[in-house]
Every structure is written in C-alpha cells, then in structure tokens.
DSSP file (Angstrom, degrees, kcal/mol; ACC not computed):
  #  RESIDUE AA STRUCTURE BP1 BP2  ACC     N-H-->O    O-->H-N    N-H-->O    O-->H-N    TCO  KAPPA ALPHA  PHI   PSI    X-CA   Y-CA   Z-CA
    1    1 A X              0   0    0      0, 0.0     2,-0.2     0, 0.0     0, 0.0   0.000 360.0 360.0 360.0 127.3  -72.5  -81.9   56.5
    2    2 A X        -     0   0    0      1,-0.0     2,-0.3     2,-0.0     0, 0.0  -0.487 360.0-153.8 -79.3 151.3  -69.0  -81.4   55.1
    3    3 A X        -     0   0    0     -2,-0.2     2,-0.3     2,-0.0    -1,-0.0  -0.902  11.6-170.9-127.5 157.4  -66.5  -84.1   55.5
    4    4 A X        -     0   0    0     -2,-0.3     2,-0.2     5,-0.0     5,-0.0  -0.988  21.6-127.9-146.3 133.7  -62.7  -84.3   55.6
    5    5 A X    >>  -     0   0    0     -2,-0.3     3,-1.0     1,-0.1     4,-0.7  -0.532  22.5-122.9 -80.2 150.6  -60.4  -87.3   55.6
    6    6 A X  H >> S+     0   0    0      1,-0.3     3,-1.4     2,-0.2     4,-0.9   0.884 112.4  60.2 -60.9 -37.8  -57.8  -87.5   58.3
    7    7 A X  H 34 S+     0   0    0      1,-0.3    -1,-0.3     2,-0.2     3,-0.1   0.768  99.2  57.7 -61.3 -25.0  -55.1  -87.7   55.7
    8    8 A X  H <4 S+     0   0    0     -3,-1.0    -1,-0.3     1,-0.2    -2,-0.2   0.684  99.1  60.0 -78.0 -18.5  -56.2  -84.2   54.5
    9    9 A X  H X< S+     0   0    0     -3,-1.4     3,-1.9    -4,-0.7    17,-0.4   0.820  79.3 106.7 -76.6 -31.2  -55.6  -82.8   58.0
   10   10 A X  T 3< S+     0   0    0     -4,-0.9    17,-0.2     1,-0.3     3,-0.1  -0.213  89.7   4.9 -58.1 135.3  -51.9  -83.6   58.1
   11   11 A X  T 3  S+     0   0    0     15,-2.7     2,-0.3     1,-0.3    -1,-0.3   0.565  88.6 141.6  67.8  14.4  -49.6  -80.7   57.7
   12   12 A X    <   -     0   0    0     -3,-1.9    14,-1.9    14,-0.1    -1,-0.3  -0.666  59.5-107.8 -78.0 141.6  -52.3  -78.0   57.6
   13   13 A X  E     -Ab  25  73A   0     59,-1.5    61,-2.9    -2,-0.3     2,-0.6  -0.455  26.6-144.3 -68.0 140.1  -51.3  -74.9   59.5
   14   14 A X  E     -Ab  24  74A   0     10,-3.0     9,-2.9    59,-0.2    10,-0.9  -0.946  20.6-173.7-109.7 119.6  -53.1  -74.4   62.9
   15   15 A X  E     -Ab  22  75A   0     59,-2.6    61,-2.7    -2,-0.6     2,-0.5  -0.937  23.6-129.5-120.1 134.0  -53.8  -70.8   63.6
   16   16 A X  E  >  - b   0  76A   0      5,-2.5     4,-2.3    -2,-0.4    61,-0.2  -0.701  12.3-153.5 -79.6 125.0  -55.2  -69.3   66.8
   17   17 A X  T  4 S+     0   0    0     59,-2.9    60,-0.1    -2,-0.5    -1,-0.1   0.752  90.6  55.6 -72.7 -23.4  -58.2  -67.0   66.0
   18   18 A X  T  4 S+     0   0    0     58,-0.4    -1,-0.2    60,-0.1    59,-0.1   0.912 126.8  14.1 -75.0 -42.7  -57.7  -64.9   69.1
   19   19 A X  T  4 S-     0   0    0      2,-0.1    -2,-0.2     0, 0.0    -1,-0.1   0.617  91.4-127.0-109.7 -16.8  -54.1  -63.9   68.5
   20   20 A X     <  +     0   0    0     -4,-2.3     2,-0.3     1,-0.3    -3,-0.1   0.569  58.7 146.8  79.1   8.3  -53.5  -64.8   64.9
   21   21 A X        -     0   0    0     -5,-0.2    -5,-2.5     1,-0.1     2,-0.7  -0.592  51.9-127.1 -81.9 136.2  -50.4  -66.9   65.9
   22   22 A X  E     -A   15   0A   0     -2,-0.3    -7,-0.3    -7,-0.2     3,-0.1  -0.750  20.5-168.6 -81.5 118.7  -49.5  -70.0   63.9
   23   23 A X  E     -     0   0A   0     -9,-2.9     2,-0.3    -2,-0.7    -1,-0.2   0.671  48.4 -92.1 -82.8 -18.3  -49.2  -72.7   66.5
   24   24 A X  E     -A   14   0A   0    -10,-0.9   -10,-3.0    -3,-0.1     2,-0.3  -0.976  53.2 -53.2 141.2-154.7  -47.7  -75.2   64.1
   25   25 A X  E     -A   13   0A   0     -2,-0.3    19,-0.4   -12,-0.2     2,-0.4  -0.913  54.1 -95.4-124.7 152.2  -49.0  -77.9   61.8
   26   26 A X        +     0   0    0    -14,-1.9   -15,-2.7   -17,-0.4    17,-0.2  -0.507  47.2 163.8 -66.5 121.6  -51.2  -80.9   62.4
   27   27 A X        -     0   0    0     15,-2.8     2,-0.3    -2,-0.4    16,-0.2   0.655  60.8  -0.4-110.8 -25.9  -48.9  -83.9   63.0
   28   28 A X  E     -D   42   0B   0     14,-1.6    14,-2.9   -19,-0.1    -1,-0.3  -0.954  59.1-140.1-156.8 167.5  -51.3  -86.4   64.6
   29   29 A X  E     -D   41   0B   0     -2,-0.3     2,-0.4    12,-0.3    12,-0.2  -0.953  11.9-135.5-134.0 155.6  -54.8  -87.0   65.7
   30   30 A X  E     -D   40   0B   0     10,-2.9     9,-3.0    -2,-0.3    10,-1.4  -0.948  21.9-168.1-111.3 134.7  -56.5  -88.6   68.7
   31   31 A X  E     -D   38   0B   0     -2,-0.4     2,-0.8     7,-0.3     7,-0.2  -0.973  23.7-130.5-125.0 134.8  -59.5  -90.9   68.2
   32   32 A X  E  >> -D   37   0B   0      5,-3.0     4,-2.0    -2,-0.4     5,-0.9  -0.757  19.7-159.7 -79.5 113.3  -61.9  -92.3   70.7
   33   33 A X  T  45S+     0   0    0     -2,-0.8    -1,-0.2     1,-0.2     5,-0.0   0.724  85.6  57.4 -73.0 -19.5  -62.0  -96.0   69.7
   34   34 A X  T  45S+     0   0    0      1,-0.1    -1,-0.2     3,-0.1    -2,-0.0   0.897 123.2  22.0 -75.1 -40.3  -65.3  -96.6   71.5
   35   35 A X  T  45S-     0   0    0      2,-0.2    -2,-0.2    -3,-0.2    -1,-0.1   0.517  97.5-130.1-104.1  -7.1  -67.2  -94.0   69.5
   36   36 A X  T  <5 +     0   0    0     -4,-2.0     2,-0.4     1,-0.2    -3,-0.2   0.860  61.5 137.7  57.9  38.5  -64.9  -93.8   66.5
   37   37 A X  E   < -D   32   0B   0     -5,-0.9    -5,-3.0     0, 0.0     2,-0.4  -0.899  61.5-113.3-115.8 145.1  -64.8  -90.0   66.8
   38   38 A X  E     +D   31   0B   0     -2,-0.4    -7,-0.3    -7,-0.2     3,-0.1  -0.605  34.2 177.0 -71.9 128.3  -61.9  -87.6   66.4
   39   39 A X  E     -     0   0B   0     -9,-3.0    24,-2.6    -2,-0.4     2,-0.3   0.696  56.5  -4.9-108.3 -24.7  -61.3  -86.1   69.9
   40   40 A X  E     -DE  30  62B   0    -10,-1.4   -10,-2.9    22,-0.3     2,-0.3  -0.992  53.5-129.0-163.2 158.1  -58.2  -83.9   69.3
   41   41 A X  E     -DE  29  61B   0     20,-2.3    20,-2.8    -2,-0.3     2,-0.4  -0.889  26.3-145.1-110.5 151.3  -55.4  -82.8   67.0
   42   42 A X  E     -DE  28  60B   0    -14,-2.9   -15,-2.8    -2,-0.3   -14,-1.6  -0.951  10.3-164.9-122.1 133.8  -51.8  -82.9   68.0
   43   43 A X  E     - E   0  59B   0     16,-2.9    16,-3.0    -2,-0.4   -17,-0.1  -0.980  28.4-126.6-113.5 119.8  -49.0  -80.6   67.1
   44   44 A X        -     0   0    0     -2,-0.5   -19,-0.2   -19,-0.4    14,-0.1  -0.333  27.6-108.0 -66.5 146.6  -45.5  -82.0   67.9
   45   45 A X        -     0   0    0     11,-0.5    13,-0.1     1,-0.1    -1,-0.1  -0.300  42.6 -88.5 -69.7 158.5  -43.2  -79.9   70.0
   46   46 A X        -     0   0    0     11,-0.2    10,-2.7     9,-0.1     2,-0.2  -0.350  44.7-107.4 -67.7 146.7  -40.2  -78.2   68.5
   47   47 A X  B     -F   55   0C   0      8,-0.2     2,-0.6    -3,-0.1     3,-0.3  -0.485  27.0-135.9 -72.1 144.3  -36.9  -80.1   68.3
   48   48 A X  S   >S-     0   0    0      6,-2.8     5,-2.1     1,-0.2     3,-0.5  -0.919  80.4 -12.0-104.3 125.1  -34.2  -79.0   70.7
   49   49 A X  T > 5S-     0   0    0     -2,-0.6     3,-1.9     1,-0.2    -1,-0.2   0.944 133.6 -47.2  50.2  58.7  -30.7  -78.8   69.2
   50   50 A X  T 3 5S-     0   0    0     -3,-0.3    -1,-0.2     1,-0.3     5,-0.1   0.746 107.8 -58.6  58.9  27.5  -31.7  -80.7   66.0
   51   51 A X  T > 5S+     0   0    0     -3,-0.5     3,-1.2     3,-0.3    -1,-0.3   0.361 114.1 112.6  88.2  -6.2  -33.4  -83.4   68.0
   52   52 A X  T < 5S+     0   0    0     -3,-1.9    -3,-0.2     1,-0.3    -2,-0.1   0.823  84.3  40.2 -68.8 -30.1  -30.4  -84.3   70.0
   53   53 A X  T 3 <S-     0   0    0     -5,-2.1    -1,-0.3     1,-0.4     2,-0.2   0.057 117.5-113.4-105.5  24.3  -31.9  -83.0   73.2
   54   54 A X    <   -     0   0    0     -3,-1.2    -6,-2.8    -6,-0.2    -1,-0.4  -0.512  42.4 -76.9  82.4-151.1  -35.4  -84.3   72.5
   55   55 A X  B     -F   47   0C   0     -8,-0.3    -8,-0.2    -2,-0.2    -9,-0.1  -0.949  39.2 -91.8-146.7 166.1  -38.3  -81.9   71.8
   56   56 A X        -     0   0    0    -10,-2.7   -11,-0.5    -2,-0.3    -8,-0.1  -0.142  63.4 -68.1 -70.9 173.8  -40.7  -79.6   73.6
   57   57 A X        -     0   0    0    -13,-0.1   -11,-0.2     1,-0.1    -1,-0.2  -0.307  54.1-110.9 -63.9 145.4  -44.1  -80.7   74.9
   58   58 A X        -     0   0    0    -13,-0.1     2,-0.6   -14,-0.1   -14,-0.2  -0.438  24.7-127.0 -71.5 151.2  -46.7  -81.6   72.2
   59   59 A X  E     -E   43   0B   0    -16,-3.0   -16,-2.9    -2,-0.1     2,-0.6  -0.915  22.5-165.1-101.8 121.4  -49.7  -79.3   71.9
   60   60 A X  E     -E   42   0B   0     -2,-0.6     2,-0.6   -18,-0.2   -18,-0.2  -0.940   1.5-166.8-110.8 120.5  -53.0  -81.1   72.1
   61   61 A X  E     -E   41   0B   0    -20,-2.8   -20,-2.3    -2,-0.6     5,-0.1  -0.933  18.7-130.5-112.4 118.3  -56.1  -79.2   70.9
   62   62 A X  E >   -E   40   0B   0     -2,-0.6     3,-1.4   -22,-0.2     4,-0.4  -0.231  20.6-115.4 -65.2 153.2  -59.5  -80.6   71.8
   63   63 A X  G >  S+     0   0    0    -24,-2.6     3,-1.2     1,-0.3   -23,-0.1   0.830 114.8  61.2 -57.2 -34.9  -62.1  -81.0   69.1
   64   64 A X  G 3  S+     0   0    0    -25,-0.3    -1,-0.3     1,-0.2   -24,-0.1   0.737  99.3  57.0 -66.9 -22.2  -64.3  -78.5   70.8
   65   65 A X  G <  S+     0   0    0     -3,-1.4    12,-2.8    11,-0.1     2,-0.5   0.556  81.8 101.5 -86.7  -8.2  -61.6  -75.8   70.4
   66   66 A X  E <   +C   76   0A   0     -3,-1.2    10,-0.3    -4,-0.4     3,-0.1  -0.675  44.9 177.7 -80.4 122.9  -61.5  -76.2   66.6
   67   67 A X  E     -     0   0A   0      8,-2.8     2,-0.3    -2,-0.5     9,-0.2   0.851  63.1  -3.0 -91.3 -41.4  -63.5  -73.4   65.0
   68   68 A X  E     -C   75   0A   0      7,-1.7     7,-2.9     2,-0.0     2,-0.7  -0.979  49.6-149.3-157.1 137.3  -63.0  -74.1   61.3
   69   69 A X  E     -C   74   0A   0     -2,-0.3     5,-0.2     5,-0.2     2,-0.1  -0.940  32.8-179.1-108.3 108.6  -61.2  -76.6   59.1
   70   70 A X        -     0   0    0      3,-3.1   -58,-0.0    -2,-0.7    -2,-0.0  -0.221  43.8 -90.1 -97.1-171.6  -60.3  -74.7   55.9
   71   71 A X  S    S+     0   0    0      1,-0.1     3,-0.1    -2,-0.1    -1,-0.0   0.869 122.0   8.8 -69.4 -36.7  -58.5  -75.8   52.7
   72   72 A X  S    S+     0   0    0      1,-0.1   -59,-1.5   -60,-0.1     2,-0.3   0.604 127.7  40.9-117.6 -19.2  -55.0  -74.8   54.0
   73   73 A X  E     -b   13   0A   0    -61,-0.2    -3,-3.1   -48,-0.0     2,-0.5  -0.879  58.4-140.4-134.4 161.4  -55.5  -74.0   57.7
   74   74 A X  E     -bC  14  69A   0    -61,-2.9   -59,-2.6    -2,-0.3     2,-0.5  -0.991  22.4-149.7-119.0 120.6  -57.3  -75.1   60.8
   75   75 A X  E     +bC  15  68A   0     -7,-2.9    -8,-2.8    -2,-0.5    -7,-1.7  -0.800  22.8 177.2 -94.6 129.1  -58.6  -72.2   62.9
   76   76 A X  E     -bC  16  66A   0    -61,-2.7   -59,-2.9    -2,-0.5     2,-0.7  -0.899  35.2-136.0-130.4 157.0  -58.7  -72.9   66.7
   77   77 A X        +     0   0    0    -12,-2.8     2,-0.4    -2,-0.3   -61,-0.1  -0.908  52.1 145.8-109.7  98.1  -59.6  -71.1   69.9
   78   78 A X        -     0   0    0     -2,-0.7     2,-0.6   -17,-0.1   -60,-0.1  -0.998  39.6-157.4-143.5 132.3  -56.7  -72.1   72.1
   79   79 A X        -     0   0    0     -2,-0.4     3,-0.1   -61,-0.1    -2,-0.0  -0.934  24.3-140.0-109.7 109.2  -54.7  -70.4   74.8
   80   80 A X        -     0   0    0     -2,-0.6     3,-0.1     1,-0.1   -21,-0.0  -0.360  28.6-100.3 -66.4 147.2  -51.3  -72.1   75.3
   81   81 A X        -     0   0    0      1,-0.1     2,-0.3    -2,-0.0    -1,-0.1  -0.345  44.8 -96.5 -64.9 148.6  -50.1  -72.5   78.8
   82   82 A X        -     0   0    0     -3,-0.1     2,-0.2     1,-0.1    -1,-0.1  -0.496  40.2-127.2 -69.3 129.2  -47.6  -69.9   80.0
   83   83 A X        -     0   0    0     -2,-0.3     2,-0.2     1,-0.1    -1,-0.1  -0.519  20.0-118.3 -77.6 143.1  -44.1  -71.2   79.7
   84   84 A X        -     0   0    0     -2,-0.2    -1,-0.1     1,-0.1     3,-0.1  -0.525  40.9 -91.9 -75.9 147.8  -41.8  -71.0   82.7
   85   85 A X        -     0   0    0     -2,-0.2     2,-0.2     1,-0.1    -1,-0.1  -0.361  46.9-114.1 -61.0 137.7  -38.7  -68.8   82.4
   86   86 A X        -     0   0    0     -3,-0.1     2,-0.6    -2,-0.0    -1,-0.1  -0.468  20.7-147.2 -75.4 143.4  -35.8  -70.9   81.2
   87   87 A X        +     0   0    0     -2,-0.2     2,-0.2    -3,-0.1    -1,-0.0  -0.952  38.8 136.0-112.3 118.2  -32.9  -71.4   83.4
   88   88 A X     >  -     0   0    0     -2,-0.6     4,-1.6     0, 0.0     5,-0.1  -0.610  68.3 -60.8-140.6-160.4  -29.6  -71.6   81.7
   89   89 A X  H  > S+     0   0    0      1,-0.2     4,-1.6    -2,-0.2     6,-0.1   0.890 127.8  51.8 -61.0 -42.8  -26.0  -70.4   81.8
   90   90 A X  H  4>S+     0   0    0      1,-0.2     5,-3.1     2,-0.2     4,-0.5   0.855 107.7  51.0 -69.5 -33.4  -27.0  -66.7   81.5
   91   91 A X  H >45S+     0   0    0      4,-0.3     3,-0.6     3,-0.2    -1,-0.2   0.844 107.8  54.6 -70.3 -30.3  -29.4  -66.8   84.4
   92   92 A X  H 3<5S+     0   0    0     -4,-1.6    -2,-0.2     1,-0.2    -1,-0.2   0.864 108.2  48.9 -66.6 -36.1  -26.8  -68.5   86.5
   93   93 A X  T 3<5S-     0   0    0     -4,-1.6    -1,-0.2    -5,-0.1    -2,-0.2   0.513 124.9-103.1 -83.1  -4.7  -24.4  -65.6   85.7
   94   94 A X  T < 5       0   0    0     -3,-0.6    -3,-0.2    -4,-0.5    -2,-0.1   0.636 360.0 360.0  96.0  15.0  -27.1  -63.0   86.6
   95   95 A X      <       0   0    0     -5,-3.1    -4,-0.3    -6,-0.1    -5,-0.1   0.430 360.0 360.0 -95.6 360.0  -28.2  -61.9   83.1
C-alpha cells in the first residue's frame, strides 16, 4: 500500500478525469476525527476583486471521488454543480 503525507498533498493540481479541466489546487483536507481517516480534499474558491468582495464557494471533493494521487496532480471524478447565471449591471440593462 502506497502512502502519502498530508503535507505532500498541498498545492497539487486537481484535475477532473472526465473533462480534463484543472479544478484548482489542494488547499485543505477534511479528516474524520473518530476514525482518523481523510474524508475529503478542499479547493478554496477564487477571490472576488482581489479578495475585497470575499471569494466564491469552496469545492469539496469526497475521498471516494479521488481516482489517483500522482507526483504532481490529483485525478478526480467530479462534476461541479451548474453555476447560476450572474446578475449584474449588464443584465439589468438587457445585455
């Protein structure tokens, strides 16, 4: 059985095997404290306006969705939820 330290997971690229899209980098992990097992990896959401307006929702990928942990990347089978259309100034003006 191969092993990997949690510190080695940080900043690895996370790539969806279905679409080939890079979802981001591993920023955090979730651990079940009762069983001491890793349950998910977390990718922080993108900053909005340099962080002044907060950030988008974090992406949480369950351990069951991880296909392979490589040297530089983590391959996952993950379908991101469909984003709602943004409503802004241009939608107000009819564009």
